[in-house]
MITI-297299 format. One record per residue (C-alpha): x negated, y, z negated; residue number from 0. Coordinates in nm, 4 decimals, padded with zeros to 6 digits. Layout:
xx->X yy->Y zz->Z num->NUM
...
***
This chain:
xx->-01.5485 yy->15.3831 zz->04.9327 num->0
xx->-01.9189 yy->15.4386 zz->04.9986 num->1
xx->-02.0980 yy->15.7455 zz->04.8816 num->2
xx->-02.2814 yy->15.9596 zz->05.1239 num->3
xx->-02.6048 yy->16.1386 zz->05.0386 num->4
xx->-02.5511 yy->16.5156 zz->05.0690 num->5
xx->-02.7167 yy->16.6529 zz->05.3910 num->6
xx->-02.9319 yy->16.8907 zz->05.1904 num->7
xx->-03.0991 yy->16.5973 zz->04.9933 num->8
xx->-03.1829 yy->16.4214 zz->05.3227 num->9
xx->-03.3328 yy->16.7408 zz->05.4649 num->10
xx->-03.5416 yy->16.7843 zz->05.1475 num->11
xx->-03.6659 yy->16.4249 zz->05.1668 num->12
xx->-03.7651 yy->16.4631 zz->05.5317 num->13
xx->-03.9393 yy->16.7925 zz->05.4414 num->14
xx->-04.1433 yy->16.6206 zz->05.1742 num->15
xx->-04.2365 yy->16.3370 zz->05.3994 num->16
xx->-04.3506 yy->16.5805 zz->05.6624 num->17
xx->-04.5562 yy->16.7751 zz->05.4133 num->18
xx->-04.7309 yy->16.4511 zz->05.2842 num->19
xx->-04.7981 yy->16.3373 zz->05.6377 num->20
xx->-04.9600 yy->16.6753 zz->05.7236 num->21
xx->-05.1674 yy->16.6668 zz->05.4050 num->22
xx->-05.2819 yy->16.3140 zz->05.4905 num->23
xx->-05.3770 yy->16.4234 zz->05.8408 num->24
xx->-05.5776 yy->16.7137 zz->05.7082 num->25
xx->-05.7674 yy->16.4912 zz->05.4660 num->26
xx->-05.8386 yy->16.2436 zz->05.7336 num->27
xx->-05.9645 yy->16.5217 zz->05.9689 num->28
xx->-06.1798 yy->16.6606 zz->05.6898 num->29
xx->-06.3335 yy->16.3214 zz->05.6225 num->30
xx->-06.3884 yy->16.2619 zz->05.9974 num->31
xx->-06.5643 yy->16.5962 zz->06.0150 num->32
xx->-06.7850 yy->16.5028 zz->05.7250 num->33
xx->-06.8775 yy->16.1749 zz->05.8989 num->34
xx->-06.9553 yy->16.3552 zz->06.2257 num->35
xx->-07.1718 yy->16.6024 zz->06.0391 num->36
xx->-07.3581 yy->16.3273 zz->05.8604 num->37
xx->-07.4148 yy->16.1406 zz->06.1813 num->38
xx->-07.5466 yy->16.4648 zz->06.3499 num->39
xx->-07.7809 yy->16.5048 zz->06.0549 num->40
xx->-07.9057 yy->16.1522 zz->06.1036 num->41
xx->-07.9674 yy->16.1907 zz->06.4713 num->42
xx->-08.1375 yy->16.5197 zz->06.4258 num->43
xx->-08.3723 yy->16.3986 zz->06.1637 num->44
xx->-08.4910 yy->16.0826 zz->06.3383 num->45
xx->-08.7942 yy->16.1077 zz->06.5745 num->46
xx->-08.7272 yy->16.1394 zz->06.9462 num->47
xx->-09.0665 yy->16.0137 zz->07.0556 num->48
xx->-09.3030 yy->15.7399 zz->06.9350 num->49
xx->-09.6828 yy->15.7552 zz->06.9326 num->50
xx->-09.8731 yy->15.5894 zz->07.2189 num->51
xx->-10.1938 yy->15.3938 zz->07.1662 num->52
xx->-10.3745 yy->15.1707 zz->07.4142 num->53
xx->-10.2910 yy->14.8048 zz->07.3618 num->54
xx->-10.0065 yy->14.8647 zz->07.1241 num->55
xx->-09.6272 yy->14.8983 zz->07.1698 num->56
xx->-09.3826 yy->15.0560 zz->06.9326 num->57
xx->-09.0075 yy->15.0232 zz->06.9617 num->58
xx->-08.7080 yy->15.1106 zz->06.7508 num->59
xx->-08.3430 yy->15.0265 zz->06.7257 num->60
xx->-08.0890 yy->15.2088 zz->06.5011 num->61
xx->-07.7278 yy->15.1657 zz->06.4219 num->62
xx->-07.5662 yy->15.4106 zz->06.1799 num->63
xx->-07.3085 yy->15.2761 zz->05.9342 num->64
xx->-06.9500 yy->15.3711 zz->05.9864 num->65
xx->-06.7689 yy->15.1490 zz->05.7355 num->66
xx->-06.4476 yy->15.3307 zz->05.6848 num->67
xx->-06.5437 yy->15.7024 zz->05.6666 num->68
xx->-06.8919 yy->15.6406 zz->05.5094 num->69
xx->-07.2392 yy->15.6810 zz->05.6615 num->70
xx->-07.5745 yy->15.5768 zz->05.5184 num->71
xx->-07.9240 yy->15.7167 zz->05.4955 num->72
xx->-08.1610 yy->15.4729 zz->05.6641 num->73
xx->-08.4450 yy->15.6184 zz->05.8563 num->74
xx->-08.7516 yy->15.5161 zz->06.0654 num->75
xx->-09.0557 yy->15.7177 zz->06.1647 num->76
xx->-09.3781 yy->15.6837 zz->06.3537 num->77
xx->-09.6386 yy->15.9555 zz->06.4029 num->78
xx->-10.0042 yy->16.0172 zz->06.4687 num->79
xx->-10.2104 yy->16.1018 zz->06.1580 num->80
xx->-10.4834 yy->16.3697 zz->06.1554 num->81
xx->-10.7595 yy->16.1013 zz->06.1889 num->82
xx->-10.5965 yy->15.9404 zz->06.4917 num->83
xx->-10.4478 yy->15.6442 zz->06.3098 num->84
xx->-10.0676 yy->15.5886 zz->06.3275 num->85
xx->-09.8250 yy->15.6243 zz->06.0322 num->86
xx->-09.5134 yy->15.3999 zz->06.0272 num->87
xx->-09.2390 yy->15.4427 zz->05.7760 num->88
xx->-08.8941 yy->15.2959 zz->05.7277 num->89
xx->-08.6516 yy->15.3378 zz->05.4368 num->90
xx->-08.3081 yy->15.3463 zz->05.2908 num->91
xx->-08.1492 yy->15.6086 zz->05.0767 num->92
xx->-07.9074 yy->15.5239 zz->04.7939 num->93
xx->-07.5495 yy->15.6092 zz->04.8800 num->94
xx->-07.3322 yy->15.6400 zz->05.1889 num->95
xx->-07.2274 yy->16.0082 zz->05.2366 num->96
xx->-07.3486 yy->16.3344 zz->05.3713 num->97
xx->-07.5686 yy->16.3860 zz->05.0620 num->98
xx->-07.7490 yy->16.0605 zz->05.1385 num->99
xx->-07.8079 yy->16.1678 zz->05.5033 num->100
xx->-07.9503 yy->16.5068 zz->05.3878 num->101
xx->-08.1688 yy->16.3396 zz->05.1294 num->102
xx->-08.2984 yy->16.0977 zz->05.3954 num->103
xx->-08.4262 yy->16.4018 zz->05.5815 num->104
xx->-08.6030 yy->16.5296 zz->05.2740 num->105
xx->-08.7836 yy->16.2014 zz->05.2173 num->106
xx->-08.8873 yy->16.1696 zz->05.5857 num->107
xx->-09.0095 yy->16.5223 zz->05.6033 num->108
xx->-09.1927 yy->16.4880 zz->05.2737 num->109
xx->-09.3721 yy->16.1819 zz->05.3853 num->110
xx->-09.4887 yy->16.3533 zz->05.7091 num->111
xx->-09.5978 yy->16.6660 zz->05.5255 num->112
xx->-09.7962 yy->16.4738 zz->05.2628 num->113
xx->-09.9483 yy->16.2393 zz->05.5306 num->114
xx->-10.1429 yy->16.5510 zz->05.6489 num->115
xx->-10.3123 yy->16.5494 zz->05.3102 num->116
xx->-10.3535 yy->16.1718 zz->05.2659 num->117
xx->-10.2623 yy->15.8915 zz->05.4987 num->118
xx->-10.3622 yy->15.6230 zz->05.2436 num->119
xx->-10.0229 yy->15.4341 zz->05.1955 num->120
xx->-10.0394 yy->15.3849 zz->04.8243 num->121
xx->-10.1337 yy->15.7438 zz->04.7419 num->122
xx->-09.8882 yy->15.8791 zz->04.9934 num->123
xx->-09.5920 yy->15.6958 zz->04.8387 num->124
xx->-09.7067 yy->15.8051 zz->04.4901 num->125
xx->-09.7205 yy->16.1714 zz->04.5998 num->126
xx->-09.3830 yy->16.1429 zz->04.7688 num->127
xx->-09.2371 yy->15.9876 zz->04.4620 num->128
xx->-09.3614 yy->16.2725 zz->04.2422 num->129
xx->-09.2256 yy->16.5284 zz->04.4946 num->130
xx->-08.8769 yy->16.3806 zz->04.4870 num->131
xx->-08.8782 yy->16.3742 zz->04.1054 num->132
xx->-08.9828 yy->16.7428 zz->04.1003 num->133
xx->-08.6793 yy->16.8305 zz->04.3148 num->134
xx->-08.4564 yy->16.6972 zz->04.0361 num->135
xx->-08.2045 yy->16.5178 zz->04.2564 num->136
xx->-07.9992 yy->16.2162 zz->04.1486 num->137
xx->-08.0625 yy->15.9925 zz->04.4560 num->138
xx->-08.3500 yy->15.7533 zz->04.5183 num->139
xx->-08.4922 yy->15.5769 zz->04.8245 num->140
xx->-08.6665 yy->15.2555 zz->04.9097 num->141
xx->-08.9451 yy->15.2777 zz->05.1663 num->142
xx->-09.2329 yy->15.0965 zz->05.3360 num->143
xx->-09.5235 yy->15.2961 zz->05.4707 num->144
xx->-09.7846 yy->15.1499 zz->05.7001 num->145
xx->-10.1053 yy->15.2953 zz->05.8468 num->146
xx->-10.2356 yy->15.1339 zz->06.1705 num->147
xx->-10.5876 yy->15.1750 zz->06.3026 num->148
xx->-10.5654 yy->15.1135 zz->06.6747 num->149
xx->-10.9434 yy->15.0733 zz->06.6971 num->150
xx->-10.9597 yy->14.7747 zz->06.4536 num->151
xx->-10.6088 yy->14.6523 zz->06.4383 num->152
xx->-10.6060 yy->14.6888 zz->06.0658 num->153
xx->-10.2576 yy->14.7570 zz->05.9092 num->154
xx->-10.2474 yy->14.8916 zz->05.5527 num->155
xx->-09.9069 yy->14.8568 zz->05.3911 num->156
xx->-09.7488 yy->14.9880 zz->05.0725 num->157
xx->-09.3855 yy->14.9238 zz->04.9681 num->158
xx->-09.1569 yy->15.1096 zz->04.7293 num->159
xx->-08.8706 yy->14.8762 zz->04.6485 num->160
xx->-08.8011 yy->14.8125 zz->05.0163 num->161
xx->-08.7117 yy->14.4872 zz->05.1841 num->162
xx->-09.0392 yy->14.3199 zz->05.3078 num->163
xx->-09.1681 yy->14.3229 zz->05.6708 num->164
xx->-09.1837 yy->14.0136 zz->05.9039 num->165
xx->-09.4931 yy->13.9173 zz->06.1026 num->166
xx->-09.5502 yy->13.6743 zz->06.3868 num->167
xx->-09.8321 yy->13.5568 zz->06.6070 num->168
xx->-09.8530 yy->13.4262 zz->06.9640 num->169
xx->-09.9397 yy->13.0720 zz->06.8419 num->170
xx->-09.5993 yy->13.0399 zz->06.6830 num->171
xx->-09.6754 yy->13.1333 zz->06.3290 num->172
xx->-09.4445 yy->13.3770 zz->06.1492 num->173
xx->-09.3518 yy->13.4783 zz->05.7979 num->174
xx->-09.2586 yy->13.7425 zz->05.5515 num->175
xx->-09.5256 yy->13.9938 zz->05.4507 num->176
xx->-09.6360 yy->13.9418 zz->05.0907 num->177
xx->-09.6793 yy->14.3021 zz->04.9723 num->178
xx->-09.6779 yy->14.3488 zz->04.5914 num->179
xx->-09.4858 yy->14.6682 zz->04.6077 num->180
xx->-09.3645 yy->14.9176 zz->04.3438 num->181
xx->-09.0342 yy->15.0745 zz->04.2407 num->182
xx->-08.8151 yy->15.2939 zz->04.4638 num->183
xx->-08.9073 yy->15.6518 zz->04.5252 num->184
xx->-08.7427 yy->15.9070 zz->04.2889 num->185
xx->-08.6893 yy->15.6787 zz->03.9943 num->186
xx->-08.9884 yy->15.7010 zz->03.7601 num->187
xx->-09.3085 yy->15.9026 zz->03.7716 num->188
xx->-09.6761 yy->15.8098 zz->03.7441 num->189
xx->-09.6350 yy->15.4892 zz->03.9507 num->190
xx->-09.9136 yy->15.3167 zz->04.1470 num->191
xx->-09.8195 yy->15.1566 zz->04.4777 num->192
xx->-10.0631 yy->14.8669 zz->04.5728 num->193
xx->-10.1868 yy->14.8488 zz->04.9318 num->194
xx->-10.1981 yy->14.5263 zz->05.1179 num->195
xx->-10.4084 yy->14.5004 zz->05.4354 num->196
xx->-10.3511 yy->14.2956 zz->05.7459 num->197
xx->-10.5214 yy->14.2593 zz->06.0782 num->198
xx->-10.3047 yy->14.2672 zz->06.3856 num->199
xx->-10.4888 yy->14.1336 zz->06.6898 num->200
xx->-10.3727 yy->14.0637 zz->07.0498 num->201
xx->-10.0228 yy->13.9186 zz->07.0712 num->202
xx->-09.9348 yy->13.9818 zz->06.7056 num->203
xx->-09.6446 yy->14.1849 zz->06.5848 num->204
xx->-09.4865 yy->14.3375 zz->06.2774 num->205
xx->-09.1079 yy->14.3988 zz->06.2252 num->206
xx->-09.0249 yy->14.6753 zz->05.9828 num->207
xx->-08.6467 yy->14.6852 zz->05.8885 num->208
xx->-08.3823 yy->14.7935 zz->05.6445 num->209
xx->-08.1582 yy->14.5742 zz->05.4350 num->210
xx->-07.8646 yy->14.6493 zz->05.6636 num->211
xx->-08.0423 yy->14.4329 zz->05.9254 num->212
xx->-08.0675 yy->14.1284 zz->05.7050 num->213
xx->-07.7878 yy->14.1479 zz->05.4592 num->214
xx->-07.4013 yy->14.1442 zz->05.5102 num->215
xx->-07.0806 yy->13.9749 zz->05.3974 num->216
xx->-07.1869 yy->13.6576 zz->05.5891 num->217
xx->-07.5560 yy->13.6672 zz->05.5156 num->218
xx->-07.7862 yy->13.6924 zz->05.2134 num->219
xx->-08.1149 yy->13.8906 zz->05.2330 num->220
xx->-08.3120 yy->13.5667 zz->05.2204 num->221
xx->-08.1181 yy->13.4125 zz->05.5015 num->222
xx->-08.1342 yy->13.7267 zz->05.7035 num->223
xx->-08.5141 yy->13.7479 zz->05.6695 num->224
xx->-08.5470 yy->13.3826 zz->05.7607 num->225
xx->-08.3380 yy->13.4620 zz->06.0724 num->226
xx->-08.5730 yy->13.7443 zz->06.1708 num->227
xx->-08.8839 yy->13.5250 zz->06.0984 num->228
xx->-08.7561 yy->13.2595 zz->06.3429 num->229
xx->-08.6717 yy->13.5275 zz->06.6064 num->230
xx->-09.0058 yy->13.7013 zz->06.5768 num->231
xx->-09.1921 yy->13.3756 zz->06.6063 num->232
xx->-09.0120 yy->13.2892 zz->06.9246 num->233
xx->-09.0640 yy->13.6410 zz->07.0572 num->234
xx->-09.4398 yy->13.6358 zz->06.9924 num->235
xx->-09.4801 yy->13.2967 zz->07.1709 num->236
xx->-09.2800 yy->13.4132 zz->07.4636 num->237
xx->-09.4662 yy->13.7437 zz->07.4864 num->238
xx->-09.1333 yy->13.9270 zz->07.4514 num->239
xx->-09.1601 yy->14.3113 zz->07.4776 num->240
xx->-09.1327 yy->14.5097 zz->07.1567 num->241
xx->-08.8190 yy->14.6808 zz->07.2763 num->242
xx->-08.6478 yy->14.3584 zz->07.3562 num->243
xx->-08.7361 yy->14.2136 zz->07.0178 num->244
xx->-08.6009 yy->14.5159 zz->06.8339 num->245
xx->-08.2780 yy->14.4877 zz->07.0233 num->246
xx->-08.2460 yy->14.1170 zz->06.9519 num->247
xx->-08.3043 yy->14.1727 zz->06.5791 num->248
xx->-08.0312 yy->14.4388 zz->06.5759 num->249
xx->-07.7927 yy->14.2053 zz->06.7486 num->250
xx->-07.8570 yy->13.9514 zz->06.4703 num->251
xx->-07.7648 yy->14.2179 zz->06.2241 num->252
xx->-07.4279 yy->14.2581 zz->06.3930 num->253
xx->-07.3558 yy->13.8936 zz->06.3542 num->254
xx->-07.4136 yy->13.9211 zz->05.9776 num->255
xx->-07.1095 yy->14.1464 zz->05.9484 num->256
xx->-07.3158 yy->14.4270 zz->05.7944 num->257
xx->-07.1452 yy->14.7487 zz->05.6859 num->258
xx->-07.4659 yy->14.9432 zz->05.6192 num->259
xx->-07.7046 yy->15.1397 zz->05.8389 num->260
xx->-07.9519 yy->14.9149 zz->06.0284 num->261
xx->-08.2958 yy->15.0198 zz->06.1415 num->262
xx->-08.5612 yy->14.8257 zz->06.3167 num->263
xx->-08.9160 yy->14.9305 zz->06.3923 num->264
xx->-09.1457 yy->14.6833 zz->06.5846 num->265
xx->-09.5239 yy->14.7277 zz->06.6346 num->266
xx->-09.6930 yy->14.4846 zz->06.8645 num->267
xx->-10.0418 yy->14.4278 zz->07.0140 num->268
xx->-10.0500 yy->14.3236 zz->07.3771 num->269
xx->-10.2186 yy->14.0018 zz->07.4683 num->270
xx->-10.1853 yy->13.6193 zz->07.4712 num->271
xx->-10.3887 yy->13.5062 zz->07.1692 num->272
xx->-10.3092 yy->13.6347 zz->06.8261 num->273
xx->-10.3893 yy->13.6249 zz->06.4586 num->274
xx->-10.2207 yy->13.8221 zz->06.1829 num->275
xx->-10.3774 yy->13.7420 zz->05.8436 num->276
xx->-10.3787 yy->13.8920 zz->05.4998 num->277
xx->-10.7111 yy->14.0563 zz->05.4262 num->278
xx->-10.8741 yy->14.0580 zz->05.0785 num->279
xx->-10.8876 yy->14.4035 zz->04.9324 num->280
***
């Protein structure tokens, strides 16, 4: 003769299951709200407009990470400096949560504020690094800052632990920028960030990006950079618009299976003939 579970035990089990389900829904809703808040922070802290300079084109593409319920802290920025030159920055904050998104805003605002005092890339990164250390936070950020002089085409670049940029010319040459660089921002004080100078003439272009563009489960950083180098070379020869190139680079990031933020910033000089070369300090 089979034994039957008393009705009160079954009711208690169903009640417990219902309670656990309700708690799971509440946690999921809380996490979803945190993600939405972080995404809103990201959107609000990124620039809405890009500087305009005769003969030059700037374009950006950005895809926030949403792996599971996480978000990242990548950013891009472009703004006019007090002397008329253009500041370009791109970076990546450690972590994938709302704190990373908020810290991203601090770094970007800090760079902009300090750029009103000095636009020299090496000194600007050093001052931003000291500022972040003085705030006493636990996060750090990688960053590349470039200063473009539209009158001469000179690009001055300093890098703080960030993935290098890619360059290309209209005659088919392309490669990875060989900046010496320094450590990430917010790690150690008293650091010097070397400055590398390039000249961007007609038809040349630079692609600034974050590691989410060139690294993923199906792609190493080196393989990803090589992919962007090839794409940038083709784009320069074909005279592709900066916006089209930025979009194409981001599509390549999607193929890598990346789970991180992905940001692309392209600066190009209009024209048919080009030469991008490293200048001696």
